[in-house]
C-alpha positions in Angstrom: -24.6 -21.1 -16.2 -24.9 -18.8 -19.2 -28.1 -17.4 -17.9 -26.5 -16.6 -14.6 -23.6 -14.9 -16.3 -26.0 -12.8 -18.5 -28.1 -11.9 -15.5 -25.0 -10.7 -13.6 -23.8 -8.6 -16.5 -27.3 -7.2 -17.0 -27.4 -6.2 -13.3 -24.0 -4.5 -13.5 -25.1 -2.5 -16.6 -28.4 -1.4 -15.0 -26.8 -0.1 -11.8 -26.3 3.7 -11.7 -22.8 4.9 -12.2 -21.6 8.2 -10.9 -18.7 9.9 -12.6 -18.5 13.2 -10.6 -15.4 13.6 -8.4 -17.2 15.8 -5.9 -18.8 12.7 -4.3 -15.6 10.7 -4.2 -14.2 10.0 -0.8 -10.5 10.7 -0.2 -8.3 7.6 -0.5 -7.0 6.7 2.9 -6.1 3.2 4.2 -8.4 2.0 6.9 -6.9 1.7 10.4 -3.9 3.8 9.6 -4.1 7.4 10.9 -1.5 10.0 9.9 0.7 10.9 12.9 2.7 14.1 13.2 5.5 12.2 14.9 5.8 9.4 12.3 8.8 9.5 10.1 8.5 8.0 6.7 11.4 7.4 4.3 10.4 6.4 0.8 13.8 5.7 -0.8 17.3 6.1 0.4 20.2 7.8 -1.5 22.4 5.9 -3.8 25.4 4.7 -1.9 28.9 4.3 -3.3 30.6 1.1 -4.2 31.0 -1.5 -1.5 28.3 0.1 0.7 24.6 -0.1 1.2 21.8 2.1 2.7 20.4 1.5 6.1 17.0 3.0 6.9 16.4 5.1 10.0 15.9 3.1 13.1 16.1 3.2 16.9 19.4 2.6 18.5 20.0 0.4 21.6 19.7 3.4 23.8 16.3 4.4 22.2 17.5 7.4 20.2 16.5 7.8 16.6 19.3 7.2 14.1 18.7 8.7 10.6 19.2 6.7 7.5 22.8 6.5 6.3 25.2 4.6 4.0 27.2 1.8 5.6 30.2 -0.1 4.2 29.7 -3.8 3.5 31.3 -6.3 5.8 34.4 -8.1 4.6 34.4 -11.8 4.9 
């Protein structure tokens, strides 16, 4: 077991390591393409007391509703 671990560490140390950034590929998740029509909201605004933020969404009629603050429901 020790021999296998030493062999693995030795193989890692012997492999060539490149440190130039010119060969680096741009970071982009696979399968997700950037779309010009996509709308991305990272974080909503801070809403006041007794309210919360609702992200943008599609309404029942299919129109886009922008994110907004909504009052909490009373029980």
